[in-house]
C-alpha positions, 0 to 999 in steps of 0.5 A: 608610065612610072619610071623605074631603074634595074636596080629598083627593089620592087615589091607587090601585093596581091588582093585575093578577097575574091580568091586566087586562081592561075589565070586571075593572077597571070592576068594581073601580071599582064596588065602591069607588064603592058605598062612597063613593057617588060612582060606580055602574051608573046612570053606566054605563047613562047612557053606554050610553044617551047613545051609543045602544048599545041595551044594558042594563049590569048588575053581578053578584056573582061568586065567584072561587076564594073571593074575592067580587068584582064583574063587569060584563055587557053585555046586548043587545036580546035579553037575551043578553050581548055581554060577549065578543070572540067572541059573534056579538053583538059581531061584528055591529057594527064601529065605526070609529075615527072613529066612536068618536071621534065618539061620545065627543066628542059626549057631554054633560059631564053624562054624560062630563066633560071629564077623563074624555072626554079619558082615554077618547080617549087610551085609544081612541087607544093602541088605534087605534095598535096596531091600525094598526100590527098590520094595516098600515092608517092609524088613521082606516081602521080598523074595530074588531070586538072593541074596537068592540063596545058592551061595550068602549066601556062598559068603556073610557069607564066606567073613565076616568068611574069614576077621575074621579068617584071622584077618583082622581088618580094610578093605579099597578099591578102588571106584568100577567100575560099568561097562556099558550096561544092566544086566539080572535079576529075573525082566527083563533086567535092566540098569548097575548098577542094582537098588538094587546096586544103592541103596546100593551105595548111602545109604552107600555113596560109591564112584564109578569109571568109567569102559567101560567094558560091563555088570555088574561089581558090584553086589548087594552082592559086593556093600553090602559087601563094606559096611564093608569098612572103607574108599575108595581110594588108598592103605593106608600106611602098611607093605604088607604081603600077596596078594590074587587075586580073579577072576569072570567068565566072559571075560570083555576084561580085568582082571576080578579080585579083588586084596586083599593086606593085611598087617600090620598097620604102624604109619602112617596108618589112623584109620578110623573115623565116623562123627555123631551128638550128643546132650550134656546135662548139668546142674549145681547142688548145692542142692543135695549130690554128691552120689545123683548126682552119682546115677543119672548118673548111671541111665541115662547111663542104660536108653541110655545116651552115656556118663555121667560125672561130673566136680567140679565147683564154682558157684556165690559167691564161692558156690562149686557145680557140673556140670552134663554132659550127651551125648545123641543120638539126638532121646533120648535128649528130654527124657533124659533132662526130666529124669535129671530134675526128678533125681536131681530136677534141674529147667533147662537143657542147650542143645548144638549140638555136632558133634563128630568122632568115631572109629568103635567099637563092643560089643562082648561076650566071654566064659571064666572059669567063663562064658561069659564075655562082650568084647568091641572092637575098634581101633584095641584093645579089652577090657573086661568090667570092671563090669564083671571083678569086678564081677568075682573078688569079687565072686570068691575071685581073685585079679582084675589084675589076672582075667583081665590076664585070660580074656585077654588070652581068648579074644586072643584065641577066638577073635584074633588068 
């Protein structure tokens, strides 16, 4: 078994040339988890028990056209599989989006740590948005049949949990194969891809690939899980450490598998960036004190500004002044411009559209000896919020570097290991 440290930045590439479904993705994660001893079937059963789904989760070794792979099967109380969207068992329990959301939000951090919980909610949100678009029903009024079944809940939460426990910080994938022909659903016979699958792919801008294999290769659950991918294409530069194969149940005339390649990022591994549009608001100020400008900046940040900074400048006739710059979301730009005028007394605000590229980031909460502390994660790095560090140092009369050392250890134990 390859050795990795808790600080190793792991990336993964999922081969979806035979499509992707929740159980195939989950089977591949279980194979990697068996190699690292960090993720196993016991974690999935703990999820099922915590959600009171009344099912048993098992891993099965399968042969798919000569490729050994792991499949995941969910058994009901009668011992029959509920691993298909068209079984009577899966149709017998429709769950609303609100009910599924409550299940996930109510799970303990021991069973479903916060990063995995937030990822699972995001995946189900993508599913809810797609189903809402397809059926013309508000998301909160939706009742999931196929994706509300116990196996789909296990698949989605299990994949998000596996990615977290294995320390996979960035996921890439090939464009998924969709299949051909038709698929049987709760709403009858539909063309491949199913409407919800097509809606998710279109909304997320996920590219697809051709395949002549019959039937549905990429399911709505599989498509929704791919919204967690940072990019689509061939394997990026990495140092391979682990390989896992997840198997589907159907014979499609070729290996019905997903291959997950997990490795260590190299210097050539691209950092995934997302393009977005922001609005830059600026004004020159020479009529109030620097302290007043600093107060205005603090208020603007509290009211939703993305960033605020102040630059010393020289205005006409050599007057010393300050340039106040505020970065805002387009929807908030006008309101923040009005606040700049109110807070500083300036008579005008320059407005400029400002494209930017951002790395994915999350804001998490970590338990520490001094209570919960906010942590920002992005670009493969974790960083405790300065305000929390300074507050703890003042309240407990501890030097700032010592607080930071303890917080970094808590972060490593809870979010990285």
